[in-house]
C-alpha positions as CSV (number, residue, x, y, z in Angstrom):
1,M,0.0,0.0,0.0
2,K,2.8,2.4,0.8
3,K,4.4,1.9,-2.7
4,K,1.1,2.5,-4.4
5,T,0.5,5.7,-2.5
6,T,3.9,7.0,-3.6
7,V,3.2,6.3,-7.3
8,L,-0.1,8.1,-7.1
9,L,1.5,11.2,-5.5
10,L,4.2,11.3,-8.2
11,T,1.6,11.0,-10.9
12,A,-0.3,13.9,-9.4
13,L,2.9,16.1,-9.2
14,I,3.7,15.4,-12.9
15,A,0.2,16.4,-13.8
16,F,0.4,19.6,-11.8
17,F,3.7,20.8,-13.3
18,S,2.5,20.0,-16.8
19,C,-0.6,22.2,-16.3
20,D,1.5,25.1,-14.9
21,S,3.9,24.9,-17.8
22,Y,0.9,25.3,-20.2
23,I,-0.3,28.5,-18.6
24,Y,3.2,30.1,-18.5
25,E,3.7,29.5,-22.2
26,D,0.4,31.2,-23.2
27,E,1.1,34.7,-24.7
28,P,0.2,37.7,-22.4
29,E,-2.7,40.0,-23.4
30,K,-1.5,42.7,-25.8
31,E,-1.9,46.4,-24.9
32,T,-3.8,48.8,-27.1
33,I,-2.5,52.2,-28.2
34,L,-4.7,55.3,-28.2
35,A,-3.3,58.4,-30.0
36,V,-5.1,61.6,-28.9
37,T,-5.2,65.1,-30.5
38,T,-7.2,68.1,-29.5
39,R,-8.7,71.0,-31.5
40,A,-11.2,73.7,-31.0
41,A,-14.8,72.8,-32.0
42,D,-14.7,76.0,-34.0
43,G,-11.8,75.7,-36.4
44,N,-11.1,79.5,-36.1
45,A,-10.4,79.4,-32.4
46,N,-7.2,78.4,-30.7
47,V,-6.8,75.9,-27.9
48,S,-4.8,77.2,-24.9
49,Y,-2.2,74.6,-24.0
50,P,-1.2,72.6,-22.0
51,V,-4.3,70.3,-22.1
52,A,-4.8,67.6,-19.4
53,L,-6.3,64.3,-20.4
54,F,-8.2,62.2,-17.8
55,I,-9.0,58.7,-18.9
56,F,-11.6,56.6,-16.9
57,S,-12.4,53.0,-17.0
58,G,-15.6,52.6,-15.0
59,D,-15.2,54.6,-11.9
60,K,-11.4,54.3,-11.9
61,C,-9.1,56.9,-13.3
62,S,-6.7,54.8,-15.5
63,A,-4.4,57.6,-16.6
64,I,-3.7,61.3,-16.6
65,H,-1.6,62.8,-19.5
66,K,-0.6,66.2,-20.6
67,I,-0.6,67.6,-24.1
68,N,1.8,70.5,-24.2
69,S,1.1,71.8,-27.8
70,A,-0.9,71.1,-30.9
71,S,2.1,69.3,-32.4
72,D,2.5,66.9,-29.5
73,N,2.1,63.2,-30.6
74,V,0.5,61.7,-27.5
75,Q,0.2,57.9,-27.5
76,I,-1.3,56.2,-24.5
77,S,-1.0,52.5,-23.7
78,L,-4.2,50.9,-22.4
79,Q,-5.6,47.5,-21.8
80,A,-8.6,46.5,-24.0
81,G,-11.9,47.8,-22.7
82,D,-14.3,50.8,-22.7
83,Y,-13.0,54.2,-21.7
84,E,-14.2,57.8,-21.2
85,V,-11.7,60.5,-22.1
86,Y,-12.0,64.1,-20.6
87,A,-9.9,67.0,-21.7
88,I,-9.4,70.4,-20.0
89,S,-7.3,73.2,-21.5
90,D,-5.0,75.8,-20.0
91,I,-4.4,73.6,-17.0
92,N,-1.3,75.4,-15.7
93,N,-3.8,77.6,-13.8
94,Y,-5.1,74.7,-11.7
95,E,-4.2,72.2,-9.0
96,L,-4.8,68.7,-10.5
97,P,-5.9,65.7,-8.5
98,E,-3.7,62.6,-8.3
99,K,-4.7,59.7,-10.5
100,E,-5.4,57.5,-7.4
101,S,-7.9,59.9,-6.0
102,A,-9.4,61.4,-9.2
103,I,-13.1,60.9,-9.9
104,R,-15.2,62.5,-12.6
105,M,-16.6,65.1,-10.1
106,S,-13.2,66.1,-8.8
107,P,-13.0,69.9,-8.9
108,L,-10.0,71.7,-10.5
109,R,-9.0,74.4,-8.1
110,L,-7.2,77.6,-9.1
111,K,-3.7,77.8,-7.9
112,A,-3.1,80.2,-5.0
113,E,-1.4,82.8,-7.2
114,K,-4.2,82.8,-9.8
115,I,-7.1,85.3,-9.5
116,S,-9.1,84.2,-12.6
117,H,-9.5,81.3,-15.0
118,G,-7.6,80.9,-18.2
119,D,-9.1,80.3,-21.6
120,L,-10.8,77.2,-20.3
121,M,-12.1,74.6,-22.8
122,T,-13.3,71.1,-22.2
123,A,-14.1,68.0,-24.3
124,H,-15.5,64.5,-23.6
125,S,-15.5,61.3,-25.7
126,T,-16.0,57.6,-25.2
127,V,-13.8,55.0,-26.9
128,K,-13.8,51.1,-27.0
129,M,-10.3,49.6,-27.4
130,E,-9.8,46.1,-28.8
131,V,-6.9,43.8,-28.1
132,G,-3.8,44.9,-30.0
133,E,-5.6,47.9,-31.6
134,E,-4.1,51.2,-32.4
135,R,-6.7,54.1,-32.5
136,S,-6.7,57.8,-33.0
137,L,-9.1,60.1,-31.1
138,T,-9.7,63.8,-31.9
139,L,-11.3,65.8,-29.1
140,N,-13.3,68.9,-30.1
141,M,-12.8,71.5,-27.4
142,E,-15.6,73.9,-26.4
143,R,-15.0,77.0,-24.4
144,K,-16.5,77.1,-20.9
145,V,-15.6,80.7,-19.9
146,L,-16.6,84.2,-21.0
147,K,-14.1,87.0,-21.4
148,L,-14.9,90.3,-19.6
149,N,-13.3,92.8,-22.0
150,E,-14.5,96.2,-20.8
151,I,-16.6,98.0,-18.2
152,K,-17.4,101.6,-18.8
153,A,-19.4,104.1,-16.8
154,Q,-20.4,107.4,-18.4
155,N,-21.9,110.7,-17.1
156,I,-20.5,110.0,-13.6
157,P,-20.8,113.2,-11.4
158,A,-17.7,115.3,-11.1
159,A,-17.7,114.9,-7.3
160,A,-17.1,111.2,-7.6
161,K,-13.9,110.0,-6.0
162,S,-14.1,106.3,-7.0
163,V,-16.3,104.0,-9.0
164,N,-16.3,100.2,-8.3
165,V,-18.2,97.5,-10.1
166,S,-19.1,94.0,-9.0
167,V,-20.4,91.4,-11.4
168,S,-21.9,88.0,-10.5
169,P,-22.6,85.1,-10.3
170,F,-19.6,83.1,-11.4
171,S,-18.5,79.6,-10.5
172,S,-15.2,79.2,-8.8
173,M,-14.3,75.7,-10.0
174,I,-15.0,73.2,-12.8
175,C,-15.1,69.5,-12.4
176,I,-13.2,67.0,-14.6
177,E,-16.3,65.9,-16.4
178,G,-17.1,69.6,-17.2
179,S,-19.8,70.6,-14.7
180,H,-19.5,73.6,-12.5
181,T,-19.3,73.5,-8.7
182,D,-22.1,75.1,-6.7
183,D,-20.0,77.7,-4.9
184,K,-20.3,81.1,-6.4
185,T,-18.0,84.1,-6.6
186,T,-18.2,87.8,-7.5
187,F,-15.8,89.6,-9.8
188,N,-14.9,93.0,-8.3
189,V,-13.0,95.7,-10.0
190,G,-12.3,99.5,-9.7
191,L,-12.7,101.8,-12.7
192,K,-10.3,104.5,-13.7
193,K,-11.3,108.1,-14.3
194,Q,-10.7,109.2,-17.9
195,V,-9.6,112.6,-19.2
196,D,-13.1,113.9,-19.8
197,G,-13.8,113.6,-16.1
198,A,-17.2,112.0,-16.6
199,T,-16.1,108.6,-18.0
200,W,-14.7,105.8,-15.8
201,L,-13.2,102.7,-17.5
202,V,-11.4,99.4,-16.9
203,S,-10.4,96.6,-19.3
204,P,-10.0,93.6,-17.1
205,D,-9.6,91.0,-19.9
206,A,-10.7,88.4,-17.3
207,F,-11.8,84.9,-18.1
208,L,-14.7,84.0,-15.9
209,L,-16.8,80.8,-15.5
210,P,-20.5,81.9,-15.7
211,A,-22.9,80.2,-13.3
212,I,-25.3,78.0,-15.3
213,N,-28.8,79.4,-15.7
214,Q,-28.4,82.1,-13.1
215,A,-29.3,85.7,-13.9
216,V,-26.7,88.4,-14.3
217,E,-26.2,90.7,-11.3
218,I,-24.3,94.0,-11.5
219,A,-23.7,96.6,-8.7
220,I,-22.0,100.0,-9.2
221,T,-20.8,101.8,-6.1
222,I,-19.9,105.5,-6.4
223,A,-17.9,107.1,-3.5
224,Y,-17.9,110.9,-3.3
225,E,-15.4,113.4,-2.1
226,D,-17.6,114.3,1.0
227,G,-17.4,110.7,2.2
228,T,-20.8,109.5,1.1
229,T,-21.4,106.5,-1.2
230,K,-24.2,105.3,-3.4
231,K,-24.9,101.9,-4.7
232,Y,-26.9,100.9,-7.8
233,S,-27.9,97.3,-8.3
234,Y,-29.4,95.4,-11.3
235,K,-30.5,91.9,-11.9
236,S,-31.2,90.6,-15.4
237,T,-33.7,88.0,-16.5
238,E,-30.9,86.4,-18.5
239,P,-27.7,84.6,-17.6
240,F,-24.2,85.2,-18.9
241,K,-23.2,82.9,-21.8
242,E,-20.2,80.7,-22.1
243,N,-17.9,81.5,-25.0
244,A,-18.8,85.2,-25.1
245,H,-17.0,88.5,-25.1
246,V,-18.7,90.8,-22.6
247,N,-18.7,94.6,-22.6
248,I,-20.6,96.5,-20.0
249,L,-21.7,100.1,-20.5
250,A,-23.4,102.0,-17.6
251,K,-24.8,105.4,-18.2
252,Y,-25.6,107.6,-15.2
253,E,-28.6,109.8,-15.8
254,T,-29.7,111.9,-12.8
255,L,-31.2,109.4,-10.4
256,K,-31.7,106.9,-13.2
257,T,-28.8,104.8,-14.3
258,S,-29.1,103.0,-17.6
259,L,-26.9,100.0,-18.0
260,A,-26.6,98.5,-21.5
261,I,-24.8,95.1,-21.7
262,N,-23.6,93.9,-25.1
263,I,-22.5,90.3,-25.0
264,K,-20.9,89.1,-28.2
265,G,-20.3,85.4,-28.9
266,K,-16.9,84.6,-30.4
267,E,-17.1,83.0,-33.8
268,W,-20.1,80.7,-33.3
269,D,-22.4,82.3,-30.7
270,E,-25.1,84.8,-31.6
271,D,-25.0,88.3,-30.1
272,Q,-26.9,88.7,-26.8
273,N,-28.0,92.2,-25.9
274,I,-29.3,93.1,-22.4
275,E,-30.5,96.7,-21.8
276,Y,-32.1,98.1,-18.7
277,S,-32.6,101.2,-16.6
278,F,-33.4,101.6,-12.9
279,M,-34.3,104.2,-10.4
280,E,-33.2,104.3,-6.8
281,K,-35.2,102.9,-3.9
282,E,-38.6,104.5,-3.4
283,S,-40.1,105.9,-0.2
284,N,-43.0,108.1,0.8
285,P,-42.5,111.9,1.4
286,S,-43.9,113.4,4.6
287,Q,-44.5,116.7,3.0
288,G,-43.6,118.9,0.0
289,N,-42.6,117.5,-3.4
290,E,-43.2,113.9,-4.6
291,H,-40.1,111.8,-5.0
292,E,-38.9,108.3,-5.8
293,T,-35.9,107.7,-3.5
294,S,-35.1,107.6,0.1
295,S,-33.1,110.6,1.5
296,E,-30.3,108.2,2.6
297,A,-29.6,107.5,-1.0
298,L,-29.0,111.2,-1.8
299,A,-25.9,113.2,-1.1
300,V,-24.5,116.6,-2.1
301,G,-23.4,116.2,-5.7
302,D,-26.1,113.8,-6.7
303,F,-28.9,114.5,-9.2
304,Y,-32.6,114.2,-8.3
305,K,-35.1,114.3,-11.2
306,G,-32.3,115.8,-13.2
307,C,-31.6,118.6,-10.7
308,Y,-28.4,119.0,-8.8
309,V,-28.5,118.3,-5.0
310,F,-26.5,121.1,-3.4
311,A,-27.7,120.8,0.3
312,V,-28.8,118.0,2.6
313,D,-29.8,118.7,6.2
314,A,-28.2,117.0,9.2
315,D,-31.2,114.6,9.6
316,K,-31.2,113.8,5.9
317,K,-34.9,114.5,5.9
318,K,-34.7,117.4,3.5
319,V,-32.6,118.0,0.4
320,T,-32.4,121.2,-1.7
321,V,-32.0,120.9,-5.4
322,L,-31.0,123.4,-8.1
323,C,-33.2,123.5,-11.2
324,S,-31.3,122.6,-14.4
325,D,-33.2,125.3,-16.3
326,E,-33.1,129.1,-16.0
327,K,-34.7,132.2,-17.5
328,A,-34.2,135.9,-17.8
329,N,-36.7,138.8,-18.3
330,V,-38.4,138.1,-15.1
331,M,-38.2,141.3,-13.0
332,D,-37.9,144.9,-13.9
333,Y,-35.4,147.1,-12.0
334,Y,-37.9,149.9,-11.7
335,K,-40.8,147.9,-10.1
336,N,-41.5,147.7,-6.4
337,E,-41.1,144.6,-4.2
338,S,-44.7,143.5,-4.4
339,D,-44.5,143.6,-8.2
340,N,-41.3,141.7,-8.2
341,E,-42.8,139.0,-5.9
342,Q,-45.7,138.6,-8.3
343,A,-43.3,138.4,-11.3
344,A,-41.4,135.7,-9.4
345,K,-44.5,133.6,-8.7
346,T,-45.5,133.9,-12.4
347,A,-42.1,132.9,-13.6
348,L,-41.7,130.0,-11.2
349,Q,-44.9,128.4,-12.6
350,S,-43.2,128.0,-15.9
351,F,-40.6,125.6,-14.5
352,S,-41.8,122.0,-14.9
353,V,-40.0,119.0,-13.5
354,S,-42.0,115.8,-12.9
355,G,-42.1,115.1,-9.1
356,I,-41.0,118.6,-8.1
357,S,-43.6,121.4,-8.0
358,K,-42.7,123.9,-5.3
359,W,-40.0,125.9,-7.0
360,R,-38.8,129.1,-5.3
361,V,-36.2,131.8,-5.5
362,M,-32.9,130.9,-3.8
363,T,-32.0,132.6,-0.6
364,E,-28.9,134.6,0.0
365,D,-27.5,131.8,2.2
366,E,-28.2,129.2,-0.6
367,A,-26.5,131.5,-3.1
368,K,-23.4,131.7,-0.9
369,C,-23.4,127.9,-0.7
370,I,-23.6,127.6,-4.5
371,N,-20.9,130.3,-4.8
372,R,-18.5,128.3,-2.5
373,N,-19.0,125.1,-4.6
374,I,-19.4,126.6,-8.0
375,T,-16.6,124.7,-9.6
376,K,-17.9,121.3,-8.6
377,I,-21.5,122.2,-9.4
378,N,-20.6,123.4,-12.9
379,E,-18.4,120.4,-13.6
380,A,-21.3,118.1,-12.6
381,L,-23.8,120.1,-14.7
382,Q,-21.5,120.1,-17.7
383,A,-20.8,116.3,-17.4
384,T,-24.5,115.5,-17.5
385,G,-25.4,117.9,-20.3
386,K,-27.2,120.4,-18.1
387,T,-27.1,124.3,-18.3
388,V,-24.1,125.5,-16.3
389,I,-24.2,128.6,-14.1
390,S,-23.0,131.5,-16.1
391,D,-21.1,134.7,-15.2
392,E,-24.3,136.7,-15.4
393,E,-26.2,137.9,-12.3
394,Y,-28.9,135.7,-10.7
395,I,-32.0,136.6,-8.7
396,I,-31.8,135.9,-4.9
397,V,-34.0,136.8,-2.0
398,N,-33.2,137.9,1.6
399,R,-35.0,139.7,4.4
400,S,-34.8,143.0,2.5
401,G,-36.4,141.6,-0.6
402,Y,-35.2,140.5,-4.1
403,R,-31.6,141.1,-4.9
404,R,-29.0,140.0,-7.5
405,C,-25.6,138.5,-7.4
406,K,-22.9,136.7,-9.5
407,L,-22.8,133.1,-8.4
408,T,-19.5,132.6,-10.1
409,A,-17.7,135.6,-8.4
410,K,-14.5,134.9,-6.5
411,K,-15.9,136.9,-3.6
412,F,-19.6,136.7,-3.0
413,K,-21.4,140.1,-3.2
414,Q,-25.1,140.9,-3.5
415,D,-26.5,144.0,-5.2
416,A,-29.9,145.7,-4.8
417,Y,-32.8,145.0,-7.1
418,P,-32.8,142.6,-10.0
419,R,-32.6,144.0,-13.6
420,L,-34.6,142.8,-16.5
421,E,-31.6,140.7,-17.7
422,T,-31.0,139.1,-14.2
423,I,-31.5,135.4,-14.4
424,L,-33.9,133.3,-12.4
425,R,-32.5,129.8,-11.4
426,P,-35.0,128.4,-9.0
427,V,-34.4,125.9,-6.2
428,A,-36.8,123.4,-4.4
429,D,-36.9,121.5,-1.1
430,V,-37.7,117.8,-1.1
431,Y,-38.8,116.3,2.3
432,F,-38.6,112.6,3.4
433,N,-39.9,110.6,6.3
């Protein structure tokens, strides 16, 4: 029995080694070769290199490769199987995930020293590789960002010290598979005053990732020399578009600011035009003239209903505005005070500004205030196309009656009795709760 057992064991060992020798001699599975090139979906656009390739098999990232230029011949060795290939351009701006941790939803974060995206394009394709096959794959890249070319603000009051604009919403990151992350950012930039004094401009040339299907929001903040600030906000019914050149033009018109946005698609997008105008926040007056804004929104140097605000009381419940129109031939030097008063009342009725009805002759103190600030006032009037205060004499009133003075004089001086050629430039008070 012992001998028989030994023979059986030897036979089993021979069979085992024969089988092992057969598997070893079988040829290993051949790798496949995938050659990848990238180009813009629009043949007239350029791809910003380098481009990162992320290759997934199922949920696993099989490879990450970089294409440094359009002339690079990239060949990737892969096992046979089904793959998804994702491409992202201009990737020197981003921190890339490691292959072992990369998933399709991995976000690409801007590097610490980068403040905006590059000319970001993406592409996606699927490919099936057979054993021993060599295949070529061309990825058509599509732009995911817009380019903010220019922001211009016109007719800004001369008393403005700074103009800042914020534009939103934008996405801060994009994922490997091309979707945007949910976190939102705002692009903030200061404008520079131009030589005409009324135009403020900046050309940021910034690439920004527009938030998908979210309306455009723009805010303009104007800071004045006297320390006050005013903010104008706008929200569109339309979103920004990918692959668009964006130019923003904001026109300040008295209390109304018109902002026209012209969004031009590059090469293959149609033009998108957004135009709007808005008024400042409304509130109810406690007395006096009707109005459409709260007193907190008004400061010296602003315009209300097209009229220059030259005085605001300490409680900000009353502002005094200077009419943008004027007229002569109101009072006769030879007439008495009662006749002059009646002439003034008649002339004041001819001034018509919607929302302001109680026009009156400016007082001597108000004339002195205008005289002290005549340069700023005339600059603001000229910048907005209003009638500037001339070197002629203007009608004022004090306790003694109607008088005349030069509002542009270096030293204020009032003279007795208006003449026929003396100009009437009325003022009005607007009251707030």
